C-alpha positions in Angstrom: 0.0 0.0 0.0 1.2 3.5 -0.8 1.9 5.7 2.1 0.9 9.4 2.3 4.5 10.5 2.8 5.6 8.6 -0.3 2.8 10.0 -2.3 3.7 13.5 -1.1 7.3 13.0 -2.0 6.4 11.7 -5.5 4.1 14.7 -6.0 6.8 17.1 -4.9 9.2 15.6 -7.5 6.6 15.7 -10.2 6.1 19.5 -9.5 9.8 20.0 -9.5 10.2 18.3 -12.9 7.2 20.1 -14.3 8.7 23.4 -13.1 12.1 22.6 -14.7 10.4 21.6 -18.0 8.5 24.9 -18.0 11.6 26.9 -17.2 13.5 25.1 -20.0 10.8 25.9 -22.5 10.8 29.5 -21.4 14.6 29.8 -21.7 14.6 28.2 -25.2 11.8 30.5 -26.4 13.5 33.6 -25.0 16.8 32.6 -26.5 15.3 32.0 -29.9 13.6 35.4 -29.7 16.9 37.0 -28.8 18.8 35.3 -31.6 16.1 36.3 -34.0 16.4 39.9 -32.8 20.2 39.8 -33.0 19.9 38.5 -36.5 18.2 41.7 -37.6 20.9 44.0 -36.3 23.3 45.4 -38.9 26.5 43.8 -37.5 28.2 43.9 -40.9 28.2 47.7 -40.8 30.5 47.7 -37.7 32.9 45.1 -39.3 32.2 42.4 -36.7 32.2 38.9 -38.2 31.3 35.9 -36.1 34.1 33.9 -37.7 36.7 36.4 -36.5 39.0 35.0 -33.7 38.7 38.3 -31.8 35.0 38.0 -31.7 35.3 34.4 -30.4 37.8 35.5 -27.7 35.6 38.3 -26.6 32.6 35.9 -26.2 34.8 33.4 -24.4 36.2 36.1 -22.1 32.8 37.3 -21.3 31.7 33.8 -20.4 34.7 33.3 -18.2 34.1 36.6 -16.5 30.5 35.5 -15.6 31.7 32.2 -14.3 34.4 33.8 -12.1 31.9 36.4 -10.9 29.4 33.6 -9.9 32.1 31.8 -8.0 33.2 34.9 -6.1 29.6 35.7 -5.2 28.9 32.2 -4.1 32.0 32.3 -1.8 30.9 35.7 -0.4 27.4 34.4 0.4 28.6 31.2 2.0 31.2 33.0 4.2 28.4 35.2 5.6 26.3 32.2 6.7 29.0 30.7 9.0 
């Protein structure tokens, strides 16, 4: 027989997975809208080409900066809890 606690746990996980699926669909939709908007911008007028190594290094550097920033912020938040 199924217990009430087991059913509640199962329902909690179902809500979690449903929320993650909805968030994933929202992120994919928003990113496709952003990419469609960026596709309409006149990037060729400013001499920026996506195949240029400088452009790739700039994007990679920006991503690395965000990762380092998140690590620093996580460390600051965890230090305050102790």
